[in-house]
N, C-alpha and C positions, 0 to 999 in steps of 0.2 A: 418658462422661467426667463429665458433669454429675451423673449419678446417683451415681457412685462418690464424687465430691467431697462430695455431700450426705450420703452415708452416713458418710464420715470425719468431717465436721463434727459430725453428730449424735452419733457415738460419742465424740468428744472432749468435747462438751458434757456428755453423761451422766457420763463418767468424772470430769470436773472437779467436777461437782456432788456426786457420791458421795464423792469424795476430800475435798472441803471439809466435807461432813457428818460423815464418820468422824473427820476431824481436830478439828472443833469439839467433838464429843461425847467425844473421848478414848477411842475404842473400844479395848478390851484394856488400858486404863490406861497407854497408852504415854506416856512422858515425852519430854524433849528439846525443842529449839526447834520452834516452830510450822512453820517452813519445812521442817524435816527430817521431821516427821510428815506434812505434806502431800505431800512428795515420796515418802514411803513408800507412802501410800495411792494416790497417782496412778500410780506405777510398777506397784504390785501389781495395780491394776484395769486398767491398760493391758495387762498380761500376759494377764489374763483376756479382755479384749476382742479382742486379737490372736489368742489361742488359739481363740476362738470362730469366727473366720473359717475355720479349718481343721476344728475339731471338729464344728461344726454340720452342714456339708455331709457330712462323713465319716459321721455318725450318721444324719441325716435323709434324705439323698439317695443313700446308697450301701449301707452294711452293714445298716441297720435300716429301709430304705425302706418295707417292707410291715408293719412292726410297729405295734402300737397306739401312738398318740401319747404316752400316759403312759409307756410303756417307753422311747420315744425321748427324751423329756424327762428321765427319770431317768438314762439312760445318758450323755446329753450333760452334764448337771449334775455327775455324778460325775467324768467326764473333765476337765471344766473346773476342778474343785476341786483337782486334783493340781498343776498348775503354779502356780496362785494360792497354794496353801498353802505350797509350797516357797519362792516369792518372799517371802511374808510372814514366814516363819521366818528367812530371811536378814536381812531388815530388822530384825526384832525382836532378833536377835543384835547387829547393828551399833549399835543405840541402847541396848543394855543392858537390854532388857525380858525378861520371862520367856519363854524359848523352849526350855525343857528338853524332851528327847525324850519323857519320860512324858506330857507334855501334848499331844503331836502328834496323837493320835486326836481329842482334844477340839477342837483347833484346826481339824482337817480337818472335823469335824462342823459347826462354826460356819461355816466357809467354804462347805461344801457347801450349807447352808441358804440362804445368800445367793445362791449360783450357781443353786440350784433356783428361787428366786423370779424371778431375772433371766431364766432360760431359759423359764419359763412366760410371763413378760411378753413376751419376744421372740417366742415361738410365737404368742401371741394377737394381737400387733400384726401379724405377718407374715400371719396368716390373715385378719385384717380388711383388710389392704392388698390381698391377692389377690382377696378378694370384691369390694372396691370397683373394682378393675381390670376384673373380669368384667362389671360392670354396663355398662361402656362398650365391651366387646369385641364384635366381629362374631361371628355364629354359628359360622363356620368356625374362628375363633380360639379359641372356647370348646372346640370338639372337639379341636383341636390341643393346647390346654393340658391337657385331661383325659387325652389319650393319653400325655402326658409322664410319667404315673404308671406306665406300662407299660414293659417291656423295650424296648430300642432297636429291635428288629425291627418293632414295632407303630407306630413314628413314621410318620405319613403314611398310616396305614391308614384304610379306610372303616369307621366305627363303625356297627354294625347294631343292637345292643341291649345292654341290661344287665339281668342277673337277680340277685336277692338270694339268698344261701345262708348262713344263720346270720349271722355278723358280716362276711362277705365278699361281694364282688360278682364275678360272672362276666361279663367283658367280651367280647362277641361281635363279631368283626371279620371282614373279608374275608381276613385273614391267620391266622385261628385264634382261639382263646379263651385268656384269661388271668384269673387270680384276683388281686384286690387287696383289701386291708383298708380298707373304707369303707362308710358308710351309704348306702342308696339315696337317701334324702332329700337328703343332701349332694351326691351325684352329679347328681341332677336339678336342684338349685339351681345347680350349677356349669355345667351344660350349657345351661341356659336353656330358654325355651319355644319358640324358633324351630327348634331342631334335632330335636325329637321330642316324645313325650308318654308319660305313664304309662298302662299298659293294665290293670294289676293291682297289688295291693299289693306284689308282688315282681318286677314287670317294668316296664321302660321300653324303648321302641323308637324308633329313628331313622326319620325319614320315608323316607330312601333305603335303609333296610335291609329293607323289607317288599316281598315279591314277589307276595303273594296273600292273600286272605282267604276263609275258608270256615266252614261250621258242622260241628262234630263232636259227635254225641250231643246236638244241640240247642243247643250252646254255640258262641259266636263265637270263632274263633281266627285269629290272623294268622300267615302263613308267612314266615319270613325267607328271604333269598336262599340261606342255607345249607341250607334245608329244615327247620330247627327250627321247631316250632310254639309260638306265644306265646299264652297265655290272655288273654282279654279279659273282665273282670268287668262285671256290669251297671252298676256305678257309673261306669265309664269308657267304656261303649259310645257314649254321645252324643258324647264328645270324639273318639273314633276315627272315627265317621261324619262328623263335622264336618271332620275333617282329610282326608277322602277316602280313608281306608285300608280302608274296608269298605262 
């Protein structure tokens, strides 16, 4: 409840500041009384803020959850620009400003540019917040948070390892494997040092995911509980031995 109230207060503060700024600078050359112009921008931006509570989860956590962040940001900003542009057009008509249909694409482009900047800002702030929360999280909470990126059937699964394949990661668990769009370095940072370690430039293993260690053709490999072999490069061999995995 306190968190929701904090989010609402922050949103109202941002909307009020932006509305005041747009009113002061007379964006679009809008005329009319100051209170009317402020009301126009406040309501227009509140429409955008309220729409974001539905559009952002719709894009980022449902339909484009595995897409590249740039694609998700682009899609969310375009969707947000639609209700904001329509609201702005209605107000421009009410105050007698230029709201002719031929100018609608240009208006939409202006609104989309603002929505794009706001979406990028929101994405970066949310990412920074999540990383800050991870710093204080317990090891098991880090794993649970990471598994939230996977389909529901993997929630509560035992994480065994992660391997990098191009721009994707293959997540190895006791319930099977799943591909997600993420960098290995970001995944390792999110999981922390207490849950496992990197064994190769393209592999990370969980302490609980290793069942054996052996040498194949003179090279050290770890064997996951699934039977999958994980390479260990010379760079990471001291860390693997120090962790008691070999």
